[in-house]
Each structure stands twice: as structure tokens, then as C-alpha cells.
C-alpha positions, 0 to 999 in steps of 0.5 A, spaced: 500 500 500 502 506 498 500 510 504 503 515 509 501 518 516 505 525 517 504 529 524 506 536 525 506 540 531 508 547 532 506 553 537 501 555 531 498 548 529 497 541 530 496 537 524 495 529 523 494 526 516 494 519 513 494 518 506 492 513 501 494 514 494 490 508 491 484 510 495 477 511 493 476 518 494 474 518 501 476 524 505 475 524 513 478 530 515 476 534 521 477 541 519 475 548 522 475 552 516 469 550 512 471 552 505 478 549 506 475 542 508 471 543 502 477 543 497 480 537 501 474 533 499 474 535 492 481 534 491 480 527 494 474 525 490 478 527 483 485 524 485 482 518 488 486 519 494 483 517 501 485 522 506 483 522 514 486 526 520 485 533 523 487 540 523 487 545 529 491 552 529 491 559 531 485 561 528 484 567 533 490 570 529 489 568 522 488 562 517 495 563 514 498 558 519 493 553 518 492 553 511 500 553 509 501 548 514 496 543 512 499 544 505 506 542 508 503 536 511 499 533 505 505 534 501 510 530 506 505 525 506 505 524 498 513 524 499 513 519 504 507 515 500 511 515 493 518 513 497 523 513 491 518 514 486 520 508 482 515 506 477 510 512 477 509 516 471 512 522 475 509 528 471 501 530 470 497 535 466 490 537 467 485 542 464 479 543 468 472 547 466 468 549 472 462 553 469 465 560 467 472 558 469 478 554 466 484 552 470 490 548 468 495 544 472 501 541 471 506 537 476 512 534 476 514 529 482 522 530 480 524 532 487 525 539 486 520 544 489 517 550 485 511 553 485 508 558 479 501 560 481 497 565 477 490 565 479 487 571 478 484 572 485 481 578 488 483 577 495 476 578 498 474 573 503 469 568 501 463 569 506 459 563 508 452 565 510 453 572 511 458 570 517 464 574 517 468 570 522 468 564 518 470 567 511 475 564 508 481 568 506 483 567 499 490 570 499 492 563 503 490 559 497 497 560 494 500 559 501 497 552 501 500 550 494 507 553 496 507 548 502 505 542 498 510 543 493 515 544 499 513 538 502 512 533 496 518 536 493 515 537 486 514 542 481 507 545 480 504 550 475 497 552 477 493 557 472 486 560 472 486 561 464 479 565 465 474 566 470 469 570 474 468 567 481 473 566 486 470 560 489 470 557 482 477 559 480 479 556 487 475 549 486 477 549 479 484 549 481 484 544 486 480 539 482 485 540 476 491 539 481 488 533 483 487 530 476 494 532 474 497 529 481 493 523 480 496 522 473 503 523 475 503 518 481 499 513 477 503 506 476 506 506 469 505 499 467 511 499 462 516 502 466 518 496 470 519 499 477 524 503 474 525 510 477 523 515 471 529 519 471 536 518 467 539 520 473 537 514 476 534 517 482 529 523 484 530 523 491 537 526 492 
């Protein structure tokens, strides 16, 4: 089973996540930020990853710490579950349409962390049910993915090609990323278990 459990505890956050790369799309994560929980569920459903655990953080300060650290831990779980990355496709690409929005994601699990994100978000928080206290800080989306690439040691490009709604832009990006990552981590039956690199390694 290609799976991993990662725990991270700091003075700002406490996070534990368990990931199964070859799952059924089940997400059972206790998350105090409703919109982030929704994005994680979409990510799992479209990536066919199983994810469980819990997120806690100093939300009385800001959402930034928890969102970024969630990305770091999720990325670390991918890194550990992939081990030496032998036998995978390594790279993946997907373009995802969501109503008026079109998002593109391209990923390479080549061992070098790098994020390029052009999301075109307004920076205005997404308010749920008129409650300002539960509004999602949209400027933390890039922080999440920066944390992810650092933990997963992958190269990730995210672009919103067109769109109006920040909700749609963010959700389309999560779904496009999930589909691209799903393709990249899939087992390549033609590879014969080889590491997909002329260097012979993707971890050094």
C-alpha cells in the first residue's frame, strides 16, 4: 500500500494526516475552516486519494498558519507515500472547466520544489452565510500550494486561464491539481519499477 501518516506540531498548529494514494476518494478530515475542508474533499474525490486526520491552529490570529501548514503536511505525506518514486509516471497535466472558469495544472514529482501560481484572485474573503468570522481568506490559497510543493518536493504550475468567481477559480484549481497529481503518481505499467529519471534517482 502506498500510504503515509505525517504529524506536525508547532506553537501555531497541530496537524495529523494519513494518506492513501490508491484510495477511493474518501476524505475524513476534521477541519475548522469550512471552505478549506471543502477543497480537501474535492481534491480527494478527483485524485482518488483517501485522506483522514485533523487540523487545529491559531485561528484567533489568522488562517495563514493553518492553511500553509496543512499544505506542508499533505505534501510530506505524498513524499513519504511515493518513497523513491520508482515506477510512477512522475509528471501530470490537467485542464479543468468549472462553469465560467478554466484552470490548468501541471506537476512534476522530480524532487525539486517550485511553485508558479497565477490565479487571478481578488483577495476578498469568501463569506459563508453572511458570517464574517468564518470567511475564508483567499490570499492563503497560494500559501497552501507553496507548502505542498515544499513538502512533496515537486514542481507545480497552477493557472486560472479565465474566470469570474473566486470560489470557482479556487475549486477549479484544486480539482485540476488533483487530476494532474493523480496522473503523475499513477503506476506506469511499462516502466518496470524503474525510477523515471536518467539520473537514476529523484530523491537526492
